[in-house]
Structure formats: C-alpha cells, structure tokens
KOLDORO-432663 format. One line per field, with one value per residue: residue in one letter; x, y, z of N, C-alpha, C in turn; chain; residue number from 1. Coordinates in Angstrom, 3 decimals. Example, Ala and Ser with C-alpha at 12.3 -4.5 7.8 and 13.67 -1.06 7.14 Angstrom:
2
type: [A S]
n_c1: [13.190 12.850]
n_c2: [-5.690 -2.250]
n_c3: [7.800 7.080]
ca_c1: [12.300 13.670]
ca_c2: [-4.500 -1.060]
ca_c3: [7.800 7.140]
c_c1: [13.200 12.900]
c_c2: [-3.300 0.030]
c_c3: [7.800 7.870]
mol: [A A]
seq: [1 2]
END
This chain:
294
type: [X X X X X X X X X X X X X X X X X X X X X X X X X X X X X X X X X X X X X X X X X X X X X X X X X X X X X X X X X X X X X X X X X X X X X X X X X X X X X X X X X X X X X X X X X X X X X X X X X X X X X X X X X X X X X X X X X X X X X X X X X X X X X X X X X X X X X X X X X X X X X X X X X X X X X X X X X X X X X X X X X X X X X X X X X X X X X X X X X X X X X X X X X X X X X X X X X X X X X X X X X X X X X X X X X X X X X X X X X X X X X X X X X X X X X X X X X X X X X X X X X X X X X X X X X X X X X X X X X X X X X X X X X X X X X X X X X X X X X X X X X X X X X X X X X X X X X X]
n_c1: [0.786 2.484 3.589 4.920 5.628 4.854 3.027 1.359 1.334 4.514 4.884 4.480 5.197 7.051 8.563 10.912 11.495 13.417 16.256 16.729 14.185 13.645 15.933 14.881 12.986 10.823 11.153 8.495 7.497 9.385 11.148 11.529 15.007 15.684 15.493 13.112 12.348 14.597 14.808 12.247 11.497 13.841 16.961 17.919 20.564 21.399 19.899 19.969 22.786 22.131 20.101 21.514 23.462 21.373 20.643 23.534 23.606 24.002 21.212 18.569 16.698 14.448 12.198 8.841 7.088 6.767 7.484 7.327 7.431 5.325 5.157 2.700 1.427 1.182 3.337 3.071 4.183 3.953 4.562 2.786 0.665 -2.145 -4.118 -3.881 -2.688 -3.412 -5.454 -4.694 -2.829 -4.206 -5.607 -3.403 -2.684 -5.267 -5.286 -3.055 -3.911 -6.145 -4.719 -3.813 -5.618 -7.206 -9.586 -11.132 -14.112 -15.891 -15.846 -16.937 -18.177 -15.816 -15.773 -14.936 -14.863 -15.278 -16.744 -15.413 -15.828 -16.193 -18.316 -19.382 -20.037 -19.682 -19.182 -17.743 -19.676 -20.732 -22.758 -26.114 -25.637 -27.243 -28.356 -29.313 -30.325 -30.022 -28.208 -26.539 -26.198 -24.509 -21.907 -21.156 -18.761 -18.985 -17.128 -13.667 -12.633 -9.873 -9.148 -8.745 -6.980 -7.327 -9.989 -11.804 -13.614 -15.492 -14.493 -15.154 -16.969 -17.780 -19.420 -20.378 -20.277 -18.332 -19.425 -19.753 -21.183 -23.575 -24.550 -25.889 -26.606 -25.713 -27.362 -27.567 -29.347 -30.469 -32.365 -32.670 -30.619 -28.734 -28.606 -27.480 -29.017 -31.169 -33.257 -34.389 -32.963 -30.512 -27.259 -25.211 -21.983 -19.742 -17.059 -14.217 -11.480 -9.317 -6.790 -4.425 -2.749 -0.912 0.034 -2.054 -2.171 -0.978 -2.089 -0.597 1.537 2.558 1.720 -1.456 -2.904 -4.918 -7.881 -9.709 -12.892 -15.339 -18.986 -22.184 -25.091 -27.642 -30.300 -30.795 -29.086 -25.067 -21.533 -18.240 -15.066 -11.532 -8.809 -8.652 -9.460 -12.411 -14.281 -16.506 -19.439 -22.632 -25.572 -28.838 -32.279 -34.150 -35.445 -33.352 -33.006 -32.914 -30.797 -27.584 -24.235 -21.117 -17.564 -14.380 -11.660 -9.825 -7.828 -5.393 -3.254 -0.254 -0.647 -2.447 -5.730 -8.283 -11.597 -13.892 -17.558 -20.314 -23.804 -26.441 -29.373 -32.494 -35.596 -38.051 -36.722 -33.673 -31.119 -28.561 -26.244 -23.070 -20.253 -17.120 -15.523 -13.925 -12.146 -10.531 -11.568 -10.425 -8.859 -10.014 -10.489 -7.947 -7.384 -7.321 -9.036 -10.592 -12.075 -10.718 -7.469 -4.973]
n_c2: [-1.027 1.249 1.531 3.167 3.918 3.168 4.480 7.234 10.872 9.495 10.402 10.823 12.507 15.699 16.380 16.380 15.898 17.596 18.442 19.961 18.858 16.267 14.779 14.707 12.786 9.948 8.151 7.498 6.862 6.872 7.840 5.381 4.378 3.357 3.864 3.128 3.810 4.177 1.112 0.299 -0.825 -0.802 -2.383 -5.493 -6.170 -3.766 -3.324 -4.033 -2.599 0.139 0.169 -0.163 1.855 4.114 3.670 4.139 6.938 10.178 11.953 13.914 14.380 11.784 11.702 11.132 11.203 11.789 11.289 12.828 12.552 14.431 15.195 13.655 13.393 13.169 14.301 14.487 15.120 15.723 15.326 14.249 14.513 16.862 16.818 14.536 13.469 10.847 8.435 6.234 6.903 8.746 6.778 5.676 7.795 8.252 5.847 5.950 7.886 6.937 4.989 6.207 7.237 9.280 9.033 9.546 10.545 9.318 11.248 14.048 14.268 14.422 16.176 15.418 13.837 10.829 8.702 6.752 4.413 3.905 4.924 7.613 10.553 13.445 15.413 17.208 19.210 19.388 20.847 21.024 19.137 19.127 16.281 14.104 11.581 8.071 6.798 8.690 10.407 8.754 8.036 10.799 13.048 15.662 16.455 16.097 13.067 12.761 15.106 15.641 17.128 19.681 20.265 21.787 23.532 26.118 26.453 26.274 24.510 25.045 27.181 26.447 25.997 23.947 22.552 22.044 19.368 17.651 14.672 13.546 11.278 9.870 9.214 11.351 13.375 14.779 16.499 18.132 19.683 22.995 22.812 23.997 24.113 21.348 18.691 16.462 14.420 14.774 15.144 15.230 15.702 14.135 15.096 13.626 12.970 10.557 9.107 6.396 4.252 2.538 0.601 -0.177 -1.300 -3.403 -6.600 -8.869 -8.048 -8.267 -10.830 -10.909 -8.664 -5.862 -5.628 -3.307 -2.463 -0.703 0.688 1.854 2.928 4.420 6.433 7.048 5.957 5.448 6.361 5.856 6.806 6.055 7.548 8.476 6.349 4.100 2.188 1.699 1.171 1.311 1.497 1.899 2.465 3.116 2.727 3.563 1.153 -0.510 -0.247 -0.804 -1.378 -2.712 -2.050 -3.735 -4.878 -2.167 -0.327 1.473 3.655 4.355 6.888 10.057 9.872 10.135 10.163 10.368 10.634 10.490 10.730 9.718 11.064 10.489 10.521 11.127 10.263 11.608 10.279 9.143 6.895 5.438 3.998 2.909 -0.448 -2.956 -6.109 -5.929 -4.257 -2.347 -1.305 0.744 2.663 3.795 5.486 8.616 10.934 13.708 16.804 18.258 18.101 17.670]
n_c3: [-0.266 0.195 -1.811 -4.484 -7.184 -9.398 -10.162 -11.592 -10.863 -9.554 -7.144 -3.433 -1.289 -1.001 0.753 3.983 7.377 9.688 11.956 15.296 16.528 15.056 16.084 18.646 18.656 17.719 14.845 12.940 10.142 7.056 4.214 1.790 1.262 -1.342 -4.717 -6.049 -8.908 -10.387 -10.655 -12.461 -15.312 -16.626 -18.228 -17.331 -17.056 -15.689 -13.406 -10.805 -10.404 -10.602 -8.358 -6.108 -5.967 -5.744 -3.188 -2.166 -2.478 -1.218 0.573 1.366 4.699 5.013 6.790 7.398 9.419 12.423 16.125 19.337 22.628 25.250 28.265 29.597 27.525 23.346 20.757 17.482 14.575 10.759 7.045 5.457 2.510 2.860 0.783 -0.833 -4.446 -5.617 -5.940 -4.040 -2.484 -0.948 0.414 1.893 3.244 5.115 6.447 8.022 9.497 10.628 12.243 14.180 15.602 14.464 12.765 9.562 7.952 4.968 3.269 0.943 -2.632 -5.109 -7.133 -9.790 -13.029 -12.862 -10.334 -7.247 -7.826 -10.506 -11.878 -14.619 -13.695 -13.995 -17.001 -20.168 -22.002 -25.533 -28.278 -29.554 -32.616 -36.197 -37.868 -40.352 -40.396 -38.910 -39.536 -40.825 -38.754 -37.508 -39.294 -39.566 -37.958 -36.285 -33.922 -33.638 -33.128 -32.452 -31.486 -28.217 -26.790 -27.246 -25.968 -24.066 -21.285 -22.511 -24.736 -28.554 -30.695 -34.079 -33.090 -31.183 -27.332 -25.240 -22.315 -18.604 -17.387 -14.856 -12.917 -10.462 -10.066 -12.495 -14.539 -17.663 -18.729 -21.730 -22.600 -20.493 -20.247 -21.216 -24.193 -26.900 -29.816 -31.919 -30.793 -31.687 -34.407 -33.926 -32.683 -29.887 -27.874 -25.570 -22.806 -21.457 -19.421 -18.306 -16.117 -15.652 -13.333 -14.278 -17.083 -19.315 -22.063 -23.157 -22.653 -22.195 -21.141 -18.323 -15.636 -14.393 -14.870 -14.806 -16.039 -17.629 -18.476 -20.557 -19.724 -21.592 -21.834 -23.841 -25.122 -28.387 -29.720 -29.661 -29.356 -28.839 -28.215 -27.834 -26.880 -29.675 -31.055 -32.204 -29.830 -28.853 -30.432 -30.629 -32.807 -33.007 -32.840 -30.346 -26.808 -23.437 -21.695 -23.051 -25.034 -24.299 -24.065 -24.260 -24.261 -25.269 -23.499 -22.334 -23.704 -22.084 -21.686 -19.596 -17.497 -18.846 -20.419 -22.994 -23.305 -25.892 -26.206 -28.316 -28.750 -30.157 -31.210 -32.255 -31.732 -29.071 -25.639 -24.615 -23.421 -21.602 -19.960 -18.349 -17.253 -16.027 -15.755 -13.725 -13.367 -11.242 -8.663 -6.818 -8.179 -9.925 -8.160 -7.855 -9.878 -11.647 -12.995 -15.242 -16.529 -18.353 -19.883 -17.241]
ca_c1: [-0.131 2.951 4.879 4.192 6.701 4.819 1.905 1.601 2.736 5.232 5.280 4.037 5.318 8.254 9.596 11.283 11.280 15.033 16.460 16.507 12.937 13.929 16.952 14.350 11.789 10.956 10.815 7.617 7.741 10.498 10.747 12.732 16.567 16.009 14.788 12.569 12.154 15.698 14.548 11.118 11.399 15.161 17.185 17.940 21.874 21.929 18.622 20.613 23.801 21.105 19.655 22.458 23.763 20.556 20.878 24.715 23.811 23.761 20.108 18.053 15.889 13.023 11.494 7.870 6.162 7.817 6.505 7.777 6.584 5.223 4.457 1.526 0.843 2.793 3.613 3.023 4.306 4.127 4.330 1.743 -0.339 -3.722 -4.866 -3.214 -3.165 -3.515 -6.529 -3.711 -2.069 -5.411 -6.007 -2.597 -3.119 -6.576 -5.063 -2.310 -4.558 -6.959 -4.224 -2.931 -6.529 -8.185 -10.019 -12.087 -15.405 -15.567 -15.834 -17.584 -17.934 -14.760 -15.672 -14.256 -15.833 -15.625 -16.766 -14.177 -16.518 -16.389 -19.756 -19.453 -21.043 -19.476 -18.211 -17.742 -21.029 -20.774 -23.697 -25.979 -25.787 -28.339 -28.378 -30.266 -30.750 -29.228 -26.904 -25.826 -25.483 -23.228 -20.985 -20.362 -18.157 -18.725 -15.902 -12.370 -12.006 -8.106 -9.102 -8.904 -5.858 -7.939 -11.076 -11.892 -14.770 -15.271 -14.042 -16.510 -16.974 -19.045 -19.956 -21.176 -19.370 -18.379 -19.709 -19.551 -22.614 -23.218 -25.884 -25.447 -27.463 -24.761 -27.737 -27.217 -30.996 -29.441 -33.657 -32.803 -29.371 -28.399 -28.585 -27.637 -29.729 -31.820 -33.409 -34.313 -32.302 -29.392 -25.969 -24.294 -20.574 -19.220 -15.807 -13.465 -9.887 -9.121 -5.497 -4.260 -1.410 -0.526 0.031 -2.622 -2.291 -0.861 -2.555 -0.017 2.742 2.690 0.627 -2.728 -2.954 -6.017 -8.988 -10.954 -13.819 -16.564 -20.596 -22.798 -26.352 -28.216 -31.461 -30.970 -27.368 -24.339 -20.539 -17.346 -13.552 -10.619 -7.870 -9.068 -9.935 -13.571 -14.128 -17.880 -20.401 -23.940 -26.165 -29.875 -33.043 -35.021 -35.104 -32.439 -33.131 -32.406 -29.681 -26.937 -23.143 -19.705 -16.334 -13.583 -10.872 -9.464 -5.710 -4.885 -1.769 0.322 -1.124 -3.679 -6.719 -9.280 -12.767 -14.741 -18.498 -21.343 -24.746 -27.498 -30.850 -33.629 -36.864 -38.051 -36.468 -32.538 -30.464 -27.194 -25.194 -21.911 -18.961 -15.830 -15.728 -12.883 -12.020 -10.030 -12.306 -9.618 -7.715 -10.913 -10.113 -6.179 -7.372 -7.404 -10.012 -10.107 -12.564 -9.319 -6.484 -4.140]
ca_c2: [-0.103 2.338 1.644 4.634 3.983 2.723 5.326 8.616 10.921 8.600 10.987 10.762 13.561 16.128 17.263 15.566 16.800 17.563 19.218 19.358 18.128 15.194 14.299 14.300 12.395 8.591 8.248 6.603 6.490 7.647 7.299 3.937 4.808 2.862 5.039 2.072 4.635 3.633 -0.309 -0.154 -0.620 -0.478 -3.227 -6.338 -5.949 -2.616 -2.501 -3.959 -1.656 1.283 0.496 -0.069 2.982 4.724 3.500 4.884 8.402 11.030 12.345 14.935 13.468 11.380 11.017 11.879 11.101 11.643 10.901 12.906 12.446 15.655 15.066 12.497 13.193 12.872 15.214 13.854 15.629 15.096 16.084 13.720 15.452 16.624 16.463 13.708 13.679 9.994 7.625 5.308 8.018 8.975 5.360 5.145 8.652 7.616 4.690 6.221 8.882 5.927 4.033 7.234 7.754 10.392 8.215 10.096 10.276 9.173 12.924 14.399 14.181 15.149 17.436 15.132 12.784 9.452 8.304 5.834 3.220 4.124 5.713 8.879 11.675 14.876 15.540 18.536 18.753 19.935 20.374 19.689 19.237 18.363 15.104 13.747 10.036 7.591 6.891 10.329 10.770 7.742 8.432 12.219 13.582 16.996 16.734 15.395 11.911 12.976 16.637 15.642 18.166 21.135 20.455 23.072 24.342 27.679 26.412 26.123 23.899 25.530 28.231 25.826 25.699 23.240 23.312 21.170 19.173 17.159 14.419 12.888 9.822 8.948 9.520 12.579 13.717 15.827 17.447 18.815 20.368 23.498 22.786 24.882 23.463 20.606 17.476 15.542 14.504 15.412 14.512 16.072 15.061 13.976 14.425 14.023 12.326 9.278 8.802 5.354 4.484 1.474 0.704 -1.221 -1.195 -4.908 -7.346 -9.991 -7.536 -9.092 -11.580 -10.473 -6.993 -5.459 -5.450 -2.297 -1.825 0.596 0.183 2.504 2.861 5.627 6.933 6.194 5.285 5.692 5.787 6.075 7.247 6.309 8.223 8.719 5.260 3.738 1.108 1.177 1.892 0.825 1.993 1.447 3.561 2.749 3.808 3.429 0.309 -1.590 0.207 -1.344 -1.892 -2.757 -2.232 -4.610 -4.418 -0.436 -0.332 2.488 4.023 4.954 8.432 10.545 9.100 10.808 9.615 11.016 10.032 11.049 10.318 9.997 11.303 10.394 11.214 10.606 10.802 11.588 9.894 8.401 6.185 5.070 3.741 2.163 -1.370 -3.658 -7.191 -5.826 -3.111 -1.357 -0.458 1.838 4.264 4.189 6.088 9.589 11.619 15.061 17.348 18.421 17.536 18.452]
ca_c3: [0.033 0.216 -2.995 -5.695 -8.197 -10.686 -10.479 -12.443 -10.475 -8.748 -5.672 -2.321 -0.663 -1.573 2.185 4.749 8.567 10.092 12.629 16.724 17.088 14.302 17.140 20.082 18.473 17.298 13.624 12.535 8.777 6.399 2.567 1.183 0.698 -2.312 -5.545 -7.091 -10.377 -11.304 -11.424 -13.278 -16.671 -16.945 -18.560 -16.334 -16.308 -15.058 -12.399 -9.336 -10.079 -10.202 -7.361 -5.197 -6.523 -5.214 -1.852 -1.302 -2.909 0.121 0.249 2.556 5.200 4.757 7.636 7.035 10.432 14.204 17.645 20.693 24.169 26.045 29.509 29.470 25.978 22.410 19.601 16.379 13.500 9.391 6.602 4.636 1.991 3.348 -0.435 -1.843 -5.831 -5.878 -4.614 -3.474 -1.490 0.009 1.045 2.790 4.643 6.014 7.144 9.179 10.634 11.793 13.323 15.444 16.552 13.957 11.720 8.579 7.017 3.502 2.150 -0.436 -3.957 -5.475 -8.348 -10.791 -13.956 -12.336 -8.951 -7.384 -8.394 -11.962 -12.739 -14.725 -13.268 -14.747 -18.389 -20.692 -22.837 -26.411 -28.823 -30.479 -34.178 -36.805 -38.910 -41.079 -40.278 -37.904 -40.844 -41.124 -37.096 -36.976 -39.786 -39.543 -36.847 -35.772 -32.659 -34.093 -31.864 -32.018 -30.906 -27.017 -26.328 -27.619 -25.679 -22.470 -20.911 -23.164 -26.208 -29.312 -32.458 -34.911 -32.258 -29.963 -26.273 -24.446 -21.012 -17.880 -16.831 -13.628 -12.794 -9.263 -10.294 -13.192 -15.794 -18.117 -19.759 -22.558 -22.612 -19.415 -20.130 -22.170 -25.380 -28.045 -31.021 -31.882 -29.570 -32.605 -35.265 -33.449 -31.852 -28.891 -27.378 -24.190 -23.316 -20.220 -19.294 -17.107 -16.153 -15.629 -12.952 -15.170 -18.867 -19.923 -23.418 -23.857 -21.537 -21.635 -20.630 -17.197 -15.263 -13.276 -14.945 -14.407 -17.367 -17.295 -19.793 -20.644 -19.998 -21.760 -22.265 -24.516 -25.792 -29.083 -30.308 -29.022 -29.970 -27.845 -28.833 -26.795 -27.553 -31.102 -31.601 -31.817 -28.769 -29.026 -31.743 -30.949 -33.834 -32.894 -31.934 -28.695 -25.413 -22.709 -21.206 -24.767 -26.159 -23.490 -24.830 -23.493 -24.983 -25.002 -22.430 -22.964 -23.824 -21.430 -21.576 -18.013 -17.415 -19.467 -21.710 -23.279 -23.875 -26.146 -26.383 -29.222 -28.232 -31.082 -30.699 -33.236 -31.211 -28.010 -24.535 -25.386 -22.164 -21.328 -18.616 -18.681 -16.174 -16.168 -14.804 -13.743 -13.125 -9.750 -8.332 -6.379 -9.161 -10.362 -6.977 -7.949 -11.168 -11.368 -13.801 -15.124 -17.259 -19.411 -19.667 -16.380]
c_c1: [0.914 3.936 3.977 4.398 6.033 3.420 2.496 0.898 3.262 5.413 4.285 3.864 6.626 9.009 9.490 11.196 12.880 15.055 16.304 15.313 13.207 14.715 16.019 12.949 11.977 10.678 9.462 7.340 8.632 10.534 12.153 14.033 16.810 15.052 14.309 12.322 13.522 15.529 13.728 11.656 12.974 15.934 17.893 19.563 22.196 20.866 19.532 22.042 22.908 20.732 20.322 23.362 23.030 20.848 21.903 24.444 23.449 22.450 19.643 17.052 15.145 12.212 9.900 6.889 6.926 6.557 7.666 6.841 6.788 4.621 3.491 1.032 1.525 2.258 3.568 3.305 4.600 3.888 3.984 0.967 -1.517 -4.308 -4.226 -3.902 -3.899 -4.733 -5.758 -3.138 -3.188 -5.654 -5.032 -2.588 -3.884 -6.221 -4.125 -3.159 -5.244 -6.120 -3.653 -4.248 -7.091 -8.476 -11.498 -13.039 -15.123 -15.196 -16.940 -17.402 -17.200 -14.300 -15.226 -15.012 -15.998 -15.963 -15.746 -14.737 -16.596 -17.444 -18.984 -20.407 -20.719 -18.770 -18.498 -18.751 -20.792 -22.235 -25.498 -26.311 -26.806 -27.655 -29.497 -30.798 -29.745 -28.276 -25.968 -25.259 -24.107 -21.976 -20.371 -20.315 -17.812 -17.416 -14.734 -12.335 -10.782 -8.204 -9.029 -8.031 -6.924 -9.171 -11.080 -13.117 -14.650 -14.926 -15.223 -15.886 -18.387 -19.660 -20.536 -20.142 -19.115 -18.626 -19.855 -21.317 -22.302 -24.338 -25.185 -25.683 -26.327 -25.611 -27.833 -28.643 -30.450 -31.017 -33.172 -31.621 -29.486 -28.175 -28.886 -27.908 -30.707 -31.971 -33.856 -33.351 -31.213 -28.354 -25.336 -22.870 -20.223 -17.864 -14.936 -12.138 -9.822 -7.586 -4.984 -3.003 -0.552 -0.491 -0.643 -3.115 -1.874 -1.133 -1.635 1.624 3.536 1.751 -0.123 -2.996 -4.492 -7.163 -10.254 -11.792 -15.034 -18.099 -20.877 -24.109 -26.940 -29.746 -31.165 -29.572 -26.492 -22.624 -19.526 -16.031 -12.771 -9.243 -7.442 -9.511 -11.422 -13.718 -15.707 -19.037 -21.913 -25.247 -27.934 -30.452 -33.957 -34.716 -33.721 -32.053 -32.569 -31.188 -28.001 -25.437 -22.077 -18.658 -15.601 -12.935 -10.175 -7.998 -5.434 -3.473 -1.602 -0.213 -2.577 -4.009 -7.804 -10.279 -13.574 -16.312 -19.705 -22.529 -25.862 -28.536 -31.828 -34.996 -36.926 -37.440 -34.545 -31.828 -29.075 -26.858 -24.486 -21.048 -17.907 -15.990 -14.476 -12.764 -11.203 -10.399 -11.672 -8.927 -8.486 -10.157 -8.550 -6.255 -7.804 -8.313 -10.167 -11.337 -11.677 -7.975 -5.199 -2.897]
c_c2: [1.517 1.832 2.146 4.601 3.666 3.556 6.723 9.715 9.721 9.246 11.134 12.361 14.041 16.710 15.842 16.234 16.629 18.428 19.126 18.767 16.900 14.433 13.678 13.344 10.952 8.823 7.299 5.951 7.588 6.994 6.164 4.685 4.469 3.937 3.868 2.488 4.315 1.774 -0.406 0.524 -0.143 -1.951 -4.099 -5.936 -5.261 -2.475 -2.834 -2.842 -0.187 1.553 0.683 1.556 4.561 4.820 3.944 6.377 8.884 11.681 13.137 13.921 13.236 10.864 12.037 11.695 10.830 11.681 11.673 12.876 13.622 15.202 13.604 11.984 13.080 13.915 14.452 15.236 15.062 15.955 15.463 14.654 15.636 16.825 15.772 13.833 12.267 9.378 6.822 5.982 8.362 8.128 5.589 6.515 8.523 6.660 4.859 6.912 8.175 5.337 4.815 7.782 9.185 9.705 9.713 9.618 9.765 10.439 12.681 13.978 14.888 16.063 16.663 14.136 11.661 9.635 7.080 4.614 2.869 4.486 7.293 10.031 13.115 14.969 16.709 18.032 19.794 19.537 21.065 19.807 18.540 17.592 14.821 12.500 9.854 6.992 7.794 10.337 9.962 7.899 9.788 12.015 15.141 17.784 15.342 14.292 12.208 14.078 17.009 16.975 19.474 21.485 20.828 23.544 25.904 27.408 26.158 25.490 24.410 26.521 27.775 25.379 24.472 23.253 22.327 20.954 17.913 16.084 13.137 11.376 9.176 9.349 11.139 12.701 14.902 16.783 18.214 19.885 21.868 23.612 23.301 24.057 22.265 19.217 16.769 15.442 15.053 14.901 15.587 15.167 14.930 13.979 14.529 12.902 11.408 9.086 7.164 4.824 3.237 1.458 -0.654 -1.860 -2.809 -5.759 -8.439 -9.244 -8.000 -10.037 -10.632 -8.672 -6.975 -5.009 -4.313 -2.243 -0.772 0.200 1.215 2.730 4.099 5.377 7.615 5.288 5.853 5.046 6.254 5.452 7.162 6.597 8.052 7.303 4.652 2.466 0.816 1.688 0.956 1.654 1.602 2.535 2.668 3.343 3.187 1.936 -0.783 -1.239 0.626 -1.673 -1.875 -2.826 -3.367 -4.157 -3.322 -0.596 0.948 2.820 4.602 6.536 8.918 10.112 9.869 9.985 10.359 10.785 10.793 9.973 10.355 10.324 11.291 10.793 10.312 10.957 10.389 11.766 9.273 8.221 5.973 4.625 2.963 0.822 -2.349 -4.976 -7.253 -4.203 -2.364 -0.675 1.041 3.040 4.586 5.441 7.618 10.170 13.346 15.781 17.578 17.630 18.152 18.994]
c_c3: [-0.125 -0.410 -3.926 -6.843 -9.783 -10.808 -10.963 -11.348 -9.786 -7.171 -4.696 -1.759 -1.065 -0.361 3.235 6.097 9.053 11.235 14.099 16.882 16.402 15.874 18.322 19.876 18.125 16.049 13.354 11.323 7.857 5.175 2.589 0.948 -0.875 -3.576 -6.687 -8.427 -11.129 -11.620 -12.102 -14.703 -17.162 -17.554 -17.259 -15.935 -15.601 -13.706 -11.031 -9.330 -9.832 -8.864 -5.773 -4.971 -5.851 -3.791 -1.096 -1.282 -1.618 -0.712 1.570 3.428 4.586 5.177 7.523 8.095 11.765 15.086 18.676 22.022 24.572 27.032 29.561 28.237 25.328 21.482 18.437 15.202 12.385 8.067 4.988 3.995 2.724 2.292 -1.483 -3.245 -6.489 -4.862 -3.843 -2.236 -0.511 0.888 2.099 3.871 5.489 6.792 8.542 10.058 11.495 12.743 14.458 16.185 15.589 12.636 11.195 8.094 5.822 2.377 1.300 -1.818 -4.356 -6.657 -9.893 -11.440 -13.453 -10.970 -8.850 -7.728 -9.747 -12.617 -12.787 -14.406 -13.801 -15.767 -18.939 -21.767 -24.310 -27.626 -28.736 -31.853 -34.988 -37.685 -39.345 -40.964 -39.064 -38.735 -40.669 -39.945 -37.151 -37.958 -40.283 -37.907 -36.657 -34.850 -33.266 -32.936 -31.558 -31.256 -29.261 -26.367 -26.242 -26.847 -24.270 -22.592 -21.752 -24.607 -26.998 -30.270 -32.973 -33.995 -30.763 -28.621 -25.531 -22.670 -20.113 -17.495 -15.653 -13.340 -11.340 -9.488 -11.229 -14.714 -16.317 -18.842 -20.319 -22.416 -21.676 -19.127 -21.125 -23.279 -26.529 -29.488 -31.250 -30.707 -30.251 -33.385 -35.395 -32.651 -31.087 -28.304 -25.987 -24.145 -21.694 -20.451 -17.846 -17.118 -15.111 -15.223 -13.365 -16.337 -19.135 -21.420 -24.140 -22.354 -21.332 -21.160 -19.258 -16.367 -14.493 -13.320 -14.966 -15.645 -16.800 -19.006 -19.349 -20.593 -20.423 -22.073 -22.844 -25.037 -26.910 -29.236 -29.629 -29.630 -28.872 -28.136 -27.276 -27.381 -28.941 -31.657 -31.455 -31.262 -28.449 -30.298 -31.728 -31.399 -33.784 -32.589 -31.214 -27.509 -24.749 -22.460 -22.656 -25.213 -24.788 -23.993 -23.891 -24.413 -24.649 -24.042 -23.403 -22.841 -23.869 -21.605 -20.272 -18.318 -18.266 -20.550 -21.832 -24.073 -24.529 -26.837 -27.222 -29.003 -29.498 -31.130 -32.153 -32.936 -29.817 -26.682 -25.091 -23.692 -22.034 -20.149 -18.910 -17.460 -16.685 -15.090 -14.707 -13.052 -11.326 -9.509 -7.464 -7.104 -9.707 -9.559 -6.831 -9.164 -11.227 -12.779 -13.535 -16.305 -18.684 -18.867 -18.616 -17.167]
mol: [A A A A A A A A A A A A A A A A A A A A A A A A A A A A A A A A A A A A A A A A A A A A A A A A A A A A A A A A A A A A A A A A A A A A A A A A A A A A A A A A A A A A A A A A A A A A A A A A A A A A A A A A A A A A A A A A A A A A A A A A A A A A A A A A A A A A A A A A A A A A A A A A A A A A A A A A A A A A A A A A A A A A A A A A A A A A A A A A A A A A A A A A A A A A A A A A A A A A A A A A A A A A A A A A A A A A A A A A A A A A A A A A A A A A A A A A A A A A A A A A A A A A A A A A A A A A A A A A A A A A A A A A A A A A A A A A A A A A A A A A A A A A A A A A A A A A A A]
seq: [1 2 3 4 5 6 7 8 9 10 11 12 13 14 15 16 17 18 19 20 21 22 23 24 25 26 27 28 29 30 31 32 33 34 35 36 37 38 39 40 41 42 43 44 45 46 47 48 49 50 51 52 53 54 55 56 57 58 59 60 61 62 63 64 65 66 67 68 69 70 71 72 73 74 75 76 77 78 79 80 81 82 83 84 85 86 87 88 89 90 91 92 93 94 95 96 97 98 99 100 101 102 103 104 105 106 107 108 109 110 111 112 113 114 115 116 117 118 119 120 121 122 123 124 125 126 127 128 129 130 131 132 133 134 135 136 137 138 139 140 141 142 143 144 145 146 147 148 149 150 151 152 153 154 155 156 157 158 159 160 161 162 163 164 165 166 167 168 169 170 171 172 173 174 175 176 177 178 179 180 181 182 183 184 185 186 187 188 189 190 191 192 193 194 195 196 197 198 199 200 201 202 203 204 205 206 207 208 209 210 211 212 213 214 215 216 217 218 219 220 221 222 223 224 225 226 227 228 229 230 231 232 233 234 235 236 237 238 239 240 241 242 243 244 245 246 247 248 249 250 251 252 253 254 255 256 257 258 259 260 261 262 263 264 265 266 267 268 269 270 271 272 273 274 275 276 277 278 279 280 281 282 283 284 285 286 287 288 289 290 291 292 293 294]
END
C-alpha cells in the first residue's frame, strides 16, 4: 500500500523532517532509501547496480512522520499531504490517521468526472448538431475524436461551447441541459480524461494485469472513442433500457487518456449513462479523472 513508484505521478510527498525536533523524536515513517524508479522498466543487467547506487547516494532526510513524548501526551508531526493527488495516496493517509486515532469520514464528491466506483457523473458537453438520419449521425463527426487536447470548458465547435454537466445519479438527460441546437435528429458530445497508474495497452505484459471495460447505455445510439480510436458503436433506435453496450478491454496508456462519447438522438427521450468496470475493483479507485487534460 506504500509503493508508489509505478503510479503517475510517482510522488507521495516532497518534504522531509529534520533538525533538533527530529533528533528528540521517534521516526514512525520515512522514505525508502532505494529509488525504485531506477528499477522500473530498466534493462536487467543495469537494475541492481542502479538500485545499489541510489541506496549509497547522499540524500536529504526522508522522515515524514515523527513522535515525541510531551509529558503525559505525545506530539505527532507529519509532512504527509492533506490533499493527495492519487487515490492510493489518499488511502494511505487515511489509514495512518486512523491508526493514530484520527479516523476520517468518507468525504464528499471530489468534483471529478468519475466516482471511485467507476461511474461517470461529470463531463464536458458540446452540442447539439443536426443530422439527416441515424446513419448520417453515425458516419459524421462534428468533433474530431483525436482533438482531446483542445477540448476545454468555453472552447467552441462551430460556435457551440463545451460546458460542464453534472448528473449525481449518473444518468445524463440531455433534454434538461442547456442544449444549443435541435433535440431531435441531432448528436451531442461528451468529453473527459482518465489517468491510469499502469500501462494496460498490452494485456500480456505481466500476469494479473487489471482488465478495464466501459459500459454505456443511451437513447438512441452511442459511439465512444478512446484516444481517438472507436471502442463502442451501438447504432440503433430505442429507449435506454435496450441500448446497453460494453467495450472490449480498454488499452489505457499509463498516464492520461481521452474519452469522447457521441450520443445520437432521433426522437423521444435523450439520455445517457456510463461507467468503467474492472475485474480488480480496487484499481478503479487508483485512477484519476479530469474534465480537461491537466
């Protein structure tokens, strides 16, 4: 639980404790003397030498949690982050605080696109764009699937701005959003980013690698792109209950990945819901998400 070097970013804390107080205290937690970043993905002949060198090199104090007896009480000082960037780091901080008698509640919504369970509750929305037919909607792309780097709140496509939408339940109802365009024979786009702590682009790269999928449902049709590549194309007309589709294993790169979703509306209700799933559910809580690429 305290191994972070394979995550992105691989940083838990950047500050160590030193000085007279440290000399009077007991160190409860300190950084490892080994820089495991020098081991990861390095040639076999070089790994051991690089690790030994990192252990021998001079470095600043790595003490991050110390304890000093103060009369009948104790003083605890830490440089652990109060707002960790990664879910795994947050889990570690919460566990440590609980163990020293300061348990925390679960907290509130993080304000990010994905819940820790994988549900999509927040995205950028752009649309709508008129189409002639279901086939026309499936074949025409008003937004380039490879344009994720340029998608931000306020940016426009043919005069239509990207704006944030939030659906606490995970069900986005386009008829209740501020759609700039038609609500029949139309398409709208959703966009968000997900950061994977591990490279999932090659499922054979190592044993027991997590398998992540995307499940979506829409009224009427839906298409999904991951990093510009089509991963779901469910072209049909009907209500959302019959519009479920699931991707194959997602080839997520280590770091940030872009999802673009096109929801095609012909008539009737216009809804969408989606989520990421994983055969190792804890892995979902280690993933980060953002409306625009950080």
